[in-house]
PyMOL CGO cylinders between C-alpha atoms (Angstrom):
from pymol import cmd
from pymol.cgo import CYLINDER

trace = [
    CYLINDER, 0.00, 0.00, 0.00, 1.34, 3.45, -0.98, 0.3, 1, 1, 1, 1, 1, 1,
    CYLINDER, 1.34, 3.45, -0.98, 0.63, 6.32, 1.41, 0.3, 1, 1, 1, 1, 1, 1,
    CYLINDER, 0.63, 6.32, 1.41, 0.19, 9.54, -0.54, 0.3, 1, 1, 1, 1, 1, 1,
    CYLINDER, 0.19, 9.54, -0.54, 0.30, 13.13, 0.69, 0.3, 1, 1, 1, 1, 1, 1,
    CYLINDER, 0.30, 13.13, 0.69, -1.25, 15.73, -1.63, 0.3, 1, 1, 1, 1, 1, 1,
    CYLINDER, -1.25, 15.73, -1.63, -0.08, 19.33, -1.50, 0.3, 1, 1, 1, 1, 1, 1,
    CYLINDER, -0.08, 19.33, -1.50, -3.05, 21.27, -2.86, 0.3, 1, 1, 1, 1, 1, 1,
    CYLINDER, -3.05, 21.27, -2.86, -5.74, 18.84, -1.73, 0.3, 1, 1, 1, 1, 1, 1,
    CYLINDER, -5.74, 18.84, -1.73, -8.34, 21.60, -1.35, 0.3, 1, 1, 1, 1, 1, 1,
    CYLINDER, -8.34, 21.60, -1.35, -7.96, 22.77, -4.96, 0.3, 1, 1, 1, 1, 1, 1,
    CYLINDER, -7.96, 22.77, -4.96, -9.64, 21.59, -8.15, 0.3, 1, 1, 1, 1, 1, 1,
    CYLINDER, -9.64, 21.59, -8.15, -6.88, 19.10, -8.92, 0.3, 1, 1, 1, 1, 1, 1,
    CYLINDER, -6.88, 19.10, -8.92, -7.03, 17.89, -5.33, 0.3, 1, 1, 1, 1, 1, 1,
    CYLINDER, -7.03, 17.89, -5.33, -10.72, 17.08, -5.77, 0.3, 1, 1, 1, 1, 1, 1,
    CYLINDER, -10.72, 17.08, -5.77, -9.97, 15.22, -8.98, 0.3, 1, 1, 1, 1, 1, 1,
    CYLINDER, -9.97, 15.22, -8.98, -7.13, 13.29, -7.32, 0.3, 1, 1, 1, 1, 1, 1,
    CYLINDER, -7.13, 13.29, -7.32, -9.43, 12.20, -4.49, 0.3, 1, 1, 1, 1, 1, 1,
    CYLINDER, -9.43, 12.20, -4.49, -11.95, 10.92, -7.02, 0.3, 1, 1, 1, 1, 1, 1,
    CYLINDER, -11.95, 10.92, -7.02, -9.32, 8.96, -8.96, 0.3, 1, 1, 1, 1, 1, 1,
    CYLINDER, -9.32, 8.96, -8.96, -7.63, 7.54, -5.85, 0.3, 1, 1, 1, 1, 1, 1,
    CYLINDER, -7.63, 7.54, -5.85, -10.97, 6.31, -4.48, 0.3, 1, 1, 1, 1, 1, 1,
    CYLINDER, -10.97, 6.31, -4.48, -11.08, 3.97, -7.49, 0.3, 1, 1, 1, 1, 1, 1,
    CYLINDER, -11.08, 3.97, -7.49, -7.38, 3.02, -7.50, 0.3, 1, 1, 1, 1, 1, 1,
    CYLINDER, -7.38, 3.02, -7.50, -6.05, -0.04, -5.69, 0.3, 1, 1, 1, 1, 1, 1,
    CYLINDER, -6.05, -0.04, -5.69, -2.89, 0.08, -3.62, 0.3, 1, 1, 1, 1, 1, 1,
    CYLINDER, -2.89, 0.08, -3.62, -2.83, 3.78, -2.71, 0.3, 1, 1, 1, 1, 1, 1,
    CYLINDER, -2.83, 3.78, -2.71, -4.45, 5.91, 0.00, 0.3, 1, 1, 1, 1, 1, 1,
    CYLINDER, -4.45, 5.91, 0.00, -4.32, 9.58, 0.94, 0.3, 1, 1, 1, 1, 1, 1,
    CYLINDER, -4.32, 9.58, 0.94, -2.76, 10.47, 4.29, 0.3, 1, 1, 1, 1, 1, 1,
    CYLINDER, -2.76, 10.47, 4.29, -3.13, 13.80, 6.06, 0.3, 1, 1, 1, 1, 1, 1,
    CYLINDER, -3.13, 13.80, 6.06, 0.46, 14.10, 7.29, 0.3, 1, 1, 1, 1, 1, 1,
    CYLINDER, 0.46, 14.10, 7.29, 3.52, 14.37, 5.08, 0.3, 1, 1, 1, 1, 1, 1,
    CYLINDER, 3.52, 14.37, 5.08, 5.68, 12.46, 7.55, 0.3, 1, 1, 1, 1, 1, 1,
    CYLINDER, 5.68, 12.46, 7.55, 3.32, 9.47, 7.28, 0.3, 1, 1, 1, 1, 1, 1,
    CYLINDER, 3.32, 9.47, 7.28, 3.55, 9.36, 3.49, 0.3, 1, 1, 1, 1, 1, 1,
    CYLINDER, 3.55, 9.36, 3.49, 5.64, 7.38, 1.02, 0.3, 1, 1, 1, 1, 1, 1,
    CYLINDER, 5.64, 7.38, 1.02, 5.34, 9.90, -1.81, 0.3, 1, 1, 1, 1, 1, 1,
    CYLINDER, 5.34, 9.90, -1.81, 4.01, 13.42, -2.41, 0.3, 1, 1, 1, 1, 1, 1,
    CYLINDER, 4.01, 13.42, -2.41, 1.95, 14.86, -5.27, 0.3, 1, 1, 1, 1, 1, 1,
    CYLINDER, 1.95, 14.86, -5.27, 2.02, 18.64, -5.62, 0.3, 1, 1, 1, 1, 1, 1,
    CYLINDER, 2.02, 18.64, -5.62, -0.60, 20.68, -7.48, 0.3, 1, 1, 1, 1, 1, 1,
    CYLINDER, -0.60, 20.68, -7.48, -0.42, 24.07, -5.82, 0.3, 1, 1, 1, 1, 1, 1,
    CYLINDER, -0.42, 24.07, -5.82, 1.41, 27.34, -6.46, 0.3, 1, 1, 1, 1, 1, 1,
    CYLINDER, 1.41, 27.34, -6.46, 5.15, 27.83, -7.02, 0.3, 1, 1, 1, 1, 1, 1,
    CYLINDER, 5.15, 27.83, -7.02, 5.84, 29.24, -3.55, 0.3, 1, 1, 1, 1, 1, 1,
    CYLINDER, 5.84, 29.24, -3.55, 4.00, 26.36, -1.89, 0.3, 1, 1, 1, 1, 1, 1,
    CYLINDER, 4.00, 26.36, -1.89, 5.83, 23.84, -4.07, 0.3, 1, 1, 1, 1, 1, 1,
    CYLINDER, 5.83, 23.84, -4.07, 9.24, 25.13, -2.99, 0.3, 1, 1, 1, 1, 1, 1,
    CYLINDER, 9.24, 25.13, -2.99, 8.17, 24.95, 0.66, 0.3, 1, 1, 1, 1, 1, 1,
    CYLINDER, 8.17, 24.95, 0.66, 6.89, 21.36, 0.40, 0.3, 1, 1, 1, 1, 1, 1,
    CYLINDER, 6.89, 21.36, 0.40, 9.96, 20.41, -1.64, 0.3, 1, 1, 1, 1, 1, 1,
    CYLINDER, 9.96, 20.41, -1.64, 12.16, 21.36, 1.31, 0.3, 1, 1, 1, 1, 1, 1,
    CYLINDER, 12.16, 21.36, 1.31, 10.08, 19.16, 3.59, 0.3, 1, 1, 1, 1, 1, 1,
    CYLINDER, 10.08, 19.16, 3.59, 10.36, 16.27, 1.13, 0.3, 1, 1, 1, 1, 1, 1,
    CYLINDER, 10.36, 16.27, 1.13, 14.15, 16.64, 1.12, 0.3, 1, 1, 1, 1, 1, 1,
    CYLINDER, 14.15, 16.64, 1.12, 14.22, 16.64, 4.91, 0.3, 1, 1, 1, 1, 1, 1,
    CYLINDER, 14.22, 16.64, 4.91, 12.09, 13.48, 5.06, 0.3, 1, 1, 1, 1, 1, 1,
    CYLINDER, 12.09, 13.48, 5.06, 13.67, 11.80, 2.00, 0.3, 1, 1, 1, 1, 1, 1,
    CYLINDER, 13.67, 11.80, 2.00, 10.34, 11.58, 0.15, 0.3, 1, 1, 1, 1, 1, 1,
    CYLINDER, 10.34, 11.58, 0.15, 9.87, 11.42, -3.62, 0.3, 1, 1, 1, 1, 1, 1,
    CYLINDER, 9.87, 11.42, -3.62, 7.70, 14.14, -5.13, 0.3, 1, 1, 1, 1, 1, 1,
    CYLINDER, 7.70, 14.14, -5.13, 5.64, 14.43, -8.30, 0.3, 1, 1, 1, 1, 1, 1,
    CYLINDER, 5.64, 14.43, -8.30, 5.14, 18.09, -9.26, 0.3, 1, 1, 1, 1, 1, 1,
    CYLINDER, 5.14, 18.09, -9.26, 2.33, 19.24, -11.54, 0.3, 1, 1, 1, 1, 1, 1,
    CYLINDER, 2.33, 19.24, -11.54, 2.37, 22.91, -10.52, 0.3, 1, 1, 1, 1, 1, 1,
    CYLINDER, 2.37, 22.91, -10.52, 3.16, 25.44, -13.27, 0.3, 1, 1, 1, 1, 1, 1,
    CYLINDER, 3.16, 25.44, -13.27, 4.40, 29.02, -13.41, 0.3, 1, 1, 1, 1, 1, 1,
    CYLINDER, 4.40, 29.02, -13.41, 7.86, 28.58, -11.87, 0.3, 1, 1, 1, 1, 1, 1,
    CYLINDER, 7.86, 28.58, -11.87, 10.57, 31.17, -12.38, 0.3, 1, 1, 1, 1, 1, 1,
    CYLINDER, 10.57, 31.17, -12.38, 14.16, 30.22, -13.24, 0.3, 1, 1, 1, 1, 1, 1,
    CYLINDER, 14.16, 30.22, -13.24, 15.32, 30.34, -9.62, 0.3, 1, 1, 1, 1, 1, 1,
    CYLINDER, 15.32, 30.34, -9.62, 12.53, 28.01, -8.53, 0.3, 1, 1, 1, 1, 1, 1,
    CYLINDER, 12.53, 28.01, -8.53, 13.30, 25.59, -11.36, 0.3, 1, 1, 1, 1, 1, 1,
    CYLINDER, 13.30, 25.59, -11.36, 16.93, 25.47, -10.22, 0.3, 1, 1, 1, 1, 1, 1,
    CYLINDER, 16.93, 25.47, -10.22, 15.81, 24.67, -6.67, 0.3, 1, 1, 1, 1, 1, 1,
    CYLINDER, 15.81, 24.67, -6.67, 13.68, 21.81, -7.97, 0.3, 1, 1, 1, 1, 1, 1,
    CYLINDER, 13.68, 21.81, -7.97, 16.58, 20.46, -10.01, 0.3, 1, 1, 1, 1, 1, 1,
    CYLINDER, 16.58, 20.46, -10.01, 18.88, 20.84, -7.01, 0.3, 1, 1, 1, 1, 1, 1,
    CYLINDER, 18.88, 20.84, -7.01, 16.54, 18.81, -4.81, 0.3, 1, 1, 1, 1, 1, 1,
    CYLINDER, 16.54, 18.81, -4.81, 16.77, 15.92, -7.27, 0.3, 1, 1, 1, 1, 1, 1,
    CYLINDER, 16.77, 15.92, -7.27, 20.31, 15.23, -6.07, 0.3, 1, 1, 1, 1, 1, 1,
    CYLINDER, 20.31, 15.23, -6.07, 18.79, 14.17, -2.74, 0.3, 1, 1, 1, 1, 1, 1,
    CYLINDER, 18.79, 14.17, -2.74, 15.35, 12.75, -3.61, 0.3, 1, 1, 1, 1, 1, 1,
    CYLINDER, 15.35, 12.75, -3.61, 13.43, 11.44, -6.64, 0.3, 1, 1, 1, 1, 1, 1,
    CYLINDER, 13.43, 11.44, -6.64, 11.71, 14.38, -8.38, 0.3, 1, 1, 1, 1, 1, 1,
    CYLINDER, 11.71, 14.38, -8.38, 9.35, 14.35, -11.34, 0.3, 1, 1, 1, 1, 1, 1,
    CYLINDER, 9.35, 14.35, -11.34, 8.29, 17.70, -12.78, 0.3, 1, 1, 1, 1, 1, 1,
    CYLINDER, 8.29, 17.70, -12.78, 5.74, 17.69, -15.60, 0.3, 1, 1, 1, 1, 1, 1,
    CYLINDER, 5.74, 17.69, -15.60, 3.28, 20.36, -16.67, 0.3, 1, 1, 1, 1, 1, 1,
    CYLINDER, 3.28, 20.36, -16.67, 0.95, 17.77, -18.15, 0.3, 1, 1, 1, 1, 1, 1,
    CYLINDER, 0.95, 17.77, -18.15, 0.80, 14.20, -16.86, 0.3, 1, 1, 1, 1, 1, 1,
    CYLINDER, 0.80, 14.20, -16.86, -1.75, 12.78, -19.27, 0.3, 1, 1, 1, 1, 1, 1,
    CYLINDER, -1.75, 12.78, -19.27, -0.84, 9.86, -21.50, 0.3, 1, 1, 1, 1, 1, 1,
    CYLINDER, -0.84, 9.86, -21.50, -2.56, 11.74, -24.33, 0.3, 1, 1, 1, 1, 1, 1,
    CYLINDER, -2.56, 11.74, -24.33, -0.08, 14.61, -24.25, 0.3, 1, 1, 1, 1, 1, 1,
    CYLINDER, -0.08, 14.61, -24.25, 2.79, 12.15, -23.96, 0.3, 1, 1, 1, 1, 1, 1,
    CYLINDER, 2.79, 12.15, -23.96, 1.54, 10.39, -27.11, 0.3, 1, 1, 1, 1, 1, 1,
    CYLINDER, 1.54, 10.39, -27.11, 1.04, 13.76, -28.82, 0.3, 1, 1, 1, 1, 1, 1,
    CYLINDER, 1.04, 13.76, -28.82, 4.70, 14.62, -28.21, 0.3, 1, 1, 1, 1, 1, 1,
    CYLINDER, 4.70, 14.62, -28.21, 5.77, 11.25, -29.61, 0.3, 1, 1, 1, 1, 1, 1,
    CYLINDER, 5.77, 11.25, -29.61, 3.67, 11.84, -32.73, 0.3, 1, 1, 1, 1, 1, 1,
    CYLINDER, 3.67, 11.84, -32.73, 5.20, 15.29, -33.26, 0.3, 1, 1, 1, 1, 1, 1,
    CYLINDER, 5.20, 15.29, -33.26, 8.67, 13.83, -32.79, 0.3, 1, 1, 1, 1, 1, 1,
    CYLINDER, 8.67, 13.83, -32.79, 8.01, 11.24, -35.52, 0.3, 1, 1, 1, 1, 1, 1,
    CYLINDER, 8.01, 11.24, -35.52, 6.52, 13.91, -37.82, 0.3, 1, 1, 1, 1, 1, 1,
    CYLINDER, 6.52, 13.91, -37.82, 9.57, 16.15, -37.43, 0.3, 1, 1, 1, 1, 1, 1,
    CYLINDER, 9.57, 16.15, -37.43, 11.92, 13.23, -37.98, 0.3, 1, 1, 1, 1, 1, 1,
    CYLINDER, 11.92, 13.23, -37.98, 10.24, 12.41, -41.29, 0.3, 1, 1, 1, 1, 1, 1,
    CYLINDER, 10.24, 12.41, -41.29, 9.69, 15.98, -42.46, 0.3, 1, 1, 1, 1, 1, 1,
    CYLINDER, 9.69, 15.98, -42.46, 11.68, 17.24, -45.46, 0.3, 1, 1, 1, 1, 1, 1,
    CYLINDER, 11.68, 17.24, -45.46, 9.98, 20.62, -45.96, 0.3, 1, 1, 1, 1, 1, 1,
    CYLINDER, 9.98, 20.62, -45.96, 10.46, 24.08, -44.52, 0.3, 1, 1, 1, 1, 1, 1,
    CYLINDER, 10.46, 24.08, -44.52, 7.51, 24.81, -42.24, 0.3, 1, 1, 1, 1, 1, 1,
    CYLINDER, 7.51, 24.81, -42.24, 6.12, 27.44, -39.92, 0.3, 1, 1, 1, 1, 1, 1,
    CYLINDER, 6.12, 27.44, -39.92, 4.58, 26.36, -36.62, 0.3, 1, 1, 1, 1, 1, 1,
    CYLINDER, 4.58, 26.36, -36.62, 1.87, 27.83, -34.40, 0.3, 1, 1, 1, 1, 1, 1,
    CYLINDER, 1.87, 27.83, -34.40, 0.95, 26.31, -31.03, 0.3, 1, 1, 1, 1, 1, 1,
    CYLINDER, 0.95, 26.31, -31.03, -2.55, 27.21, -29.83, 0.3, 1, 1, 1, 1, 1, 1,
    CYLINDER, -2.55, 27.21, -29.83, -3.11, 26.90, -26.07, 0.3, 1, 1, 1, 1, 1, 1,
    CYLINDER, -3.11, 26.90, -26.07, -6.74, 27.20, -24.89, 0.3, 1, 1, 1, 1, 1, 1,
    CYLINDER, -6.74, 27.20, -24.89, -7.71, 26.99, -21.22, 0.3, 1, 1, 1, 1, 1, 1,
    CYLINDER, -7.71, 26.99, -21.22, -10.34, 28.16, -18.76, 0.3, 1, 1, 1, 1, 1, 1,
    CYLINDER, -10.34, 28.16, -18.76, -10.26, 31.79, -17.66, 0.3, 1, 1, 1, 1, 1, 1,
    CYLINDER, -10.26, 31.79, -17.66, -8.99, 30.94, -14.17, 0.3, 1, 1, 1, 1, 1, 1,
    CYLINDER, -8.99, 30.94, -14.17, -5.72, 29.39, -15.36, 0.3, 1, 1, 1, 1, 1, 1,
    CYLINDER, -5.72, 29.39, -15.36, -2.93, 31.55, -13.97, 0.3, 1, 1, 1, 1, 1, 1,
    CYLINDER, -2.93, 31.55, -13.97, -0.04, 30.97, -16.37, 0.3, 1, 1, 1, 1, 1, 1,
    CYLINDER, -0.04, 30.97, -16.37, -0.10, 31.99, -20.01, 0.3, 1, 1, 1, 1, 1, 1,
    CYLINDER, -0.10, 31.99, -20.01, 1.18, 30.37, -22.13, 0.3, 1, 1, 1, 1, 1, 1,
    CYLINDER, 1.18, 30.37, -22.13, 0.62, 27.03, -20.46, 0.3, 1, 1, 1, 1, 1, 1,
    CYLINDER, 0.62, 27.03, -20.46, 3.52, 24.92, -19.29, 0.3, 1, 1, 1, 1, 1, 1,
    CYLINDER, 3.52, 24.92, -19.29, 2.50, 22.28, -21.82, 0.3, 1, 1, 1, 1, 1, 1,
    CYLINDER, 2.50, 22.28, -21.82, 2.64, 24.80, -24.68, 0.3, 1, 1, 1, 1, 1, 1,
    CYLINDER, 2.64, 24.80, -24.68, 6.13, 25.85, -23.57, 0.3, 1, 1, 1, 1, 1, 1,
    CYLINDER, 6.13, 25.85, -23.57, 7.22, 22.20, -23.41, 0.3, 1, 1, 1, 1, 1, 1,
    CYLINDER, 7.22, 22.20, -23.41, 5.86, 21.61, -26.92, 0.3, 1, 1, 1, 1, 1, 1,
    CYLINDER, 5.86, 21.61, -26.92, 7.74, 24.64, -28.23, 0.3, 1, 1, 1, 1, 1, 1,
    CYLINDER, 7.74, 24.64, -28.23, 10.98, 23.43, -26.63, 0.3, 1, 1, 1, 1, 1, 1,
    CYLINDER, 10.98, 23.43, -26.63, 10.43, 19.95, -28.07, 0.3, 1, 1, 1, 1, 1, 1,
    CYLINDER, 10.43, 19.95, -28.07, 10.15, 21.40, -31.58, 0.3, 1, 1, 1, 1, 1, 1,
    CYLINDER, 10.15, 21.40, -31.58, 13.01, 23.91, -31.17, 0.3, 1, 1, 1, 1, 1, 1,
    CYLINDER, 13.01, 23.91, -31.17, 15.40, 21.28, -29.85, 0.3, 1, 1, 1, 1, 1, 1,
    CYLINDER, 15.40, 21.28, -29.85, 14.55, 18.54, -32.34, 0.3, 1, 1, 1, 1, 1, 1,
    CYLINDER, 14.55, 18.54, -32.34, 17.41, 17.27, -34.50, 0.3, 1, 1, 1, 1, 1, 1,
    CYLINDER, 17.41, 17.27, -34.50, 15.46, 18.34, -37.60, 0.3, 1, 1, 1, 1, 1, 1,
    CYLINDER, 15.46, 18.34, -37.60, 14.48, 21.77, -36.26, 0.3, 1, 1, 1, 1, 1, 1,
    CYLINDER, 14.48, 21.77, -36.26, 16.42, 23.68, -38.94, 0.3, 1, 1, 1, 1, 1, 1,
    CYLINDER, 16.42, 23.68, -38.94, 13.43, 23.12, -41.24, 0.3, 1, 1, 1, 1, 1, 1,
    CYLINDER, 13.43, 23.12, -41.24, 11.10, 24.99, -38.86, 0.3, 1, 1, 1, 1, 1, 1,
    CYLINDER, 11.10, 24.99, -38.86, 11.24, 28.60, -40.08, 0.3, 1, 1, 1, 1, 1, 1,
    CYLINDER, 11.24, 28.60, -40.08, 9.25, 30.09, -37.21, 0.3, 1, 1, 1, 1, 1, 1,
    CYLINDER, 9.25, 30.09, -37.21, 7.43, 28.94, -34.10, 0.3, 1, 1, 1, 1, 1, 1,
    CYLINDER, 7.43, 28.94, -34.10, 4.99, 30.89, -31.95, 0.3, 1, 1, 1, 1, 1, 1,
    CYLINDER, 4.99, 30.89, -31.95, 2.45, 30.32, -29.18, 0.3, 1, 1, 1, 1, 1, 1,
    CYLINDER, 2.45, 30.32, -29.18, -1.05, 31.80, -29.10, 0.3, 1, 1, 1, 1, 1, 1,
    CYLINDER, -1.05, 31.80, -29.10, -2.97, 31.57, -25.82, 0.3, 1, 1, 1, 1, 1, 1,
    CYLINDER, -2.97, 31.57, -25.82, -6.68, 31.97, -25.11, 0.3, 1, 1, 1, 1, 1, 1,
    CYLINDER, -6.68, 31.97, -25.11, -8.13, 32.26, -21.59, 0.3, 1, 1, 1, 1, 1, 1,
    CYLINDER, -8.13, 32.26, -21.59, -11.78, 32.94, -22.23, 0.3, 1, 1, 1, 1, 1, 1,
    CYLINDER, -11.78, 32.94, -22.23, -13.48, 29.56, -22.12, 0.3, 1, 1, 1, 1, 1, 1,
    CYLINDER, -13.48, 29.56, -22.12, -14.39, 26.80, -19.69, 0.3, 1, 1, 1, 1, 1, 1,
    CYLINDER, -14.39, 26.80, -19.69, -12.35, 24.06, -21.36, 0.3, 1, 1, 1, 1, 1, 1,
    CYLINDER, -12.35, 24.06, -21.36, -9.96, 21.98, -19.27, 0.3, 1, 1, 1, 1, 1, 1,
    CYLINDER, -9.96, 21.98, -19.27, -7.23, 22.23, -21.87, 0.3, 1, 1, 1, 1, 1, 1,
    CYLINDER, -7.23, 22.23, -21.87, -6.79, 22.19, -25.64, 0.3, 1, 1, 1, 1, 1, 1,
    CYLINDER, -6.79, 22.19, -25.64, -3.45, 22.21, -27.43, 0.3, 1, 1, 1, 1, 1, 1,
    CYLINDER, -3.45, 22.21, -27.43, -3.31, 22.48, -31.22, 0.3, 1, 1, 1, 1, 1, 1,
    CYLINDER, -3.31, 22.48, -31.22, -0.02, 22.37, -33.09, 0.3, 1, 1, 1, 1, 1, 1,
    CYLINDER, -0.02, 22.37, -33.09, -0.11, 23.58, -36.68, 0.3, 1, 1, 1, 1, 1, 1,
    CYLINDER, -0.11, 23.58, -36.68, 2.71, 23.00, -39.18, 0.3, 1, 1, 1, 1, 1, 1,
    CYLINDER, 2.71, 23.00, -39.18, 2.23, 24.77, -42.51, 0.3, 1, 1, 1, 1, 1, 1,
    CYLINDER, 2.23, 24.77, -42.51, 3.75, 26.26, -45.65, 0.3, 1, 1, 1, 1, 1, 1,
    CYLINDER, 3.75, 26.26, -45.65, 2.44, 27.34, -49.04, 0.3, 1, 1, 1, 1, 1, 1,
    CYLINDER, 2.44, 27.34, -49.04, 1.75, 23.73, -50.02, 0.3, 1, 1, 1, 1, 1, 1,
    CYLINDER, 1.75, 23.73, -50.02, 0.71, 21.95, -46.85, 0.3, 1, 1, 1, 1, 1, 1,
    CYLINDER, 0.71, 21.95, -46.85, -1.17, 22.46, -43.59, 0.3, 1, 1, 1, 1, 1, 1,
    CYLINDER, -1.17, 22.46, -43.59, -1.08, 19.80, -40.84, 0.3, 1, 1, 1, 1, 1, 1,
    CYLINDER, -1.08, 19.80, -40.84, -2.56, 19.77, -37.33, 0.3, 1, 1, 1, 1, 1, 1,
    CYLINDER, -2.56, 19.77, -37.33, -1.91, 17.84, -34.15, 0.3, 1, 1, 1, 1, 1, 1,
    CYLINDER, -1.91, 17.84, -34.15, -4.43, 18.24, -31.33, 0.3, 1, 1, 1, 1, 1, 1,
    CYLINDER, -4.43, 18.24, -31.33, -5.08, 17.07, -27.80, 0.3, 1, 1, 1, 1, 1, 1,
    CYLINDER, -5.08, 17.07, -27.80, -8.14, 18.03, -25.76, 0.3, 1, 1, 1, 1, 1, 1,
    CYLINDER, -8.14, 18.03, -25.76, -8.67, 17.23, -22.09, 0.3, 1, 1, 1, 1, 1, 1,
    CYLINDER, -8.67, 17.23, -22.09, -12.34, 16.58, -21.36, 0.3, 1, 1, 1, 1, 1, 1,
    CYLINDER, -12.34, 16.58, -21.36, -11.83, 16.38, -17.60, 0.3, 1, 1, 1, 1, 1, 1,
    CYLINDER, -11.83, 16.38, -17.60, -9.11, 16.89, -15.00, 0.3, 1, 1, 1, 1, 1, 1,
    CYLINDER, -9.11, 16.89, -15.00, -9.15, 13.18, -14.28, 0.3, 1, 1, 1, 1, 1, 1,
    CYLINDER, -9.15, 13.18, -14.28, -6.72, 12.42, -17.11, 0.3, 1, 1, 1, 1, 1, 1,
    CYLINDER, -6.72, 12.42, -17.11, -4.10, 14.54, -15.33, 0.3, 1, 1, 1, 1, 1, 1,
    CYLINDER, -4.10, 14.54, -15.33, -4.92, 12.95, -11.97, 0.3, 1, 1, 1, 1, 1, 1,
    CYLINDER, -4.92, 12.95, -11.97, -4.74, 9.41, -13.35, 0.3, 1, 1, 1, 1, 1, 1,
    CYLINDER, -4.74, 9.41, -13.35, -1.30, 10.16, -14.76, 0.3, 1, 1, 1, 1, 1, 1,
    CYLINDER, -1.30, 10.16, -14.76, -0.12, 11.77, -11.52, 0.3, 1, 1, 1, 1, 1, 1,
    CYLINDER, -0.12, 11.77, -11.52, -1.26, 8.83, -9.39, 0.3, 1, 1, 1, 1, 1, 1,
    CYLINDER, -1.26, 8.83, -9.39, 0.40, 6.32, -11.72, 0.3, 1, 1, 1, 1, 1, 1,
    CYLINDER, 0.40, 6.32, -11.72, 3.63, 8.34, -11.65, 0.3, 1, 1, 1, 1, 1, 1,
    CYLINDER, 3.63, 8.34, -11.65, 3.53, 8.66, -7.85, 0.3, 1, 1, 1, 1, 1, 1,
    CYLINDER, 3.53, 8.66, -7.85, 3.23, 4.89, -7.52, 0.3, 1, 1, 1, 1, 1, 1,
    CYLINDER, 3.23, 4.89, -7.52, 6.00, 4.41, -10.07, 0.3, 1, 1, 1, 1, 1, 1,
    CYLINDER, 6.00, 4.41, -10.07, 8.52, 6.85, -8.60, 0.3, 1, 1, 1, 1, 1, 1,
    CYLINDER, 8.52, 6.85, -8.60, 8.12, 5.57, -5.04, 0.3, 1, 1, 1, 1, 1, 1,
    CYLINDER, 8.12, 5.57, -5.04, 11.24, 3.61, -4.13, 0.3, 1, 1, 1, 1, 1, 1,
    CYLINDER, 11.24, 3.61, -4.13, 13.34, 4.99, -6.98, 0.3, 1, 1, 1, 1, 1, 1,
    CYLINDER, 13.34, 4.99, -6.98, 16.81, 6.48, -6.34, 0.3, 1, 1, 1, 1, 1, 1,
    CYLINDER, 16.81, 6.48, -6.34, 17.33, 10.24, -6.21, 0.3, 1, 1, 1, 1, 1, 1,
    CYLINDER, 17.33, 10.24, -6.21, 17.24, 11.95, -9.58, 0.3, 1, 1, 1, 1, 1, 1,
    CYLINDER, 17.24, 11.95, -9.58, 15.28, 14.13, -11.98, 0.3, 1, 1, 1, 1, 1, 1,
    CYLINDER, 15.28, 14.13, -11.98, 12.65, 12.01, -13.73, 0.3, 1, 1, 1, 1, 1, 1,
    CYLINDER, 12.65, 12.01, -13.73, 10.33, 12.64, -16.68, 0.3, 1, 1, 1, 1, 1, 1,
    CYLINDER, 10.33, 12.64, -16.68, 7.29, 10.94, -18.18, 0.3, 1, 1, 1, 1, 1, 1,
    CYLINDER, 7.29, 10.94, -18.18, 9.40, 8.93, -20.60, 0.3, 1, 1, 1, 1, 1, 1,
    CYLINDER, 9.40, 8.93, -20.60, 10.98, 7.15, -17.63, 0.3, 1, 1, 1, 1, 1, 1,
    CYLINDER, 10.98, 7.15, -17.63, 7.61, 5.59, -16.78, 0.3, 1, 1, 1, 1, 1, 1,
    CYLINDER, 7.61, 5.59, -16.78, 5.26, 5.84, -19.79, 0.3, 1, 1, 1, 1, 1, 1,
    CYLINDER, 5.26, 5.84, -19.79, 5.80, 3.32, -22.58, 0.3, 1, 1, 1, 1, 1, 1,
]
cmd.load_cgo(trace, "trace")
């Protein structure tokens, strides 16, 4: 049995996590960090850094889904990974992971010069703009081995709807126009991924982990 502490339990993601965990075998929520085996964090950057320090002190792995970190906070998270297992991901759904794999294959096979626009649509209460996922997608494309064929890349963000999250990636030129899209229909897809990752990272050695370490 895995004992899980959730930082941000009272938030919207916390409610979703409780719903998912109630249907998941082998894991329960505990109210005290010191009684836990692993921590999931969906909060705000300042709260994440505070709970990260407690995880280091208690040698607990942490799965971080919070977004909006500055460079200094990112460095603190990376630094903590020398002492404990840390997984930082702005989107823990298998769908986004598969989307990234599809884009990677597309770029690998592409022989044409293309422009790229990433459209990031979220509910009006989302704090960060662009989304962490949109930034990750941009970095994936910029850093690809075939990126010299991408003439331009930009992100457009919309925060005027009630959607949980839509990401559209458009590659186009004068001859061709191709789209990749992922839409979250509920928060549960993020929670399911986070719970799976928390169970998977528990017992691992210290280090900085990513989705590709656990998703096949």
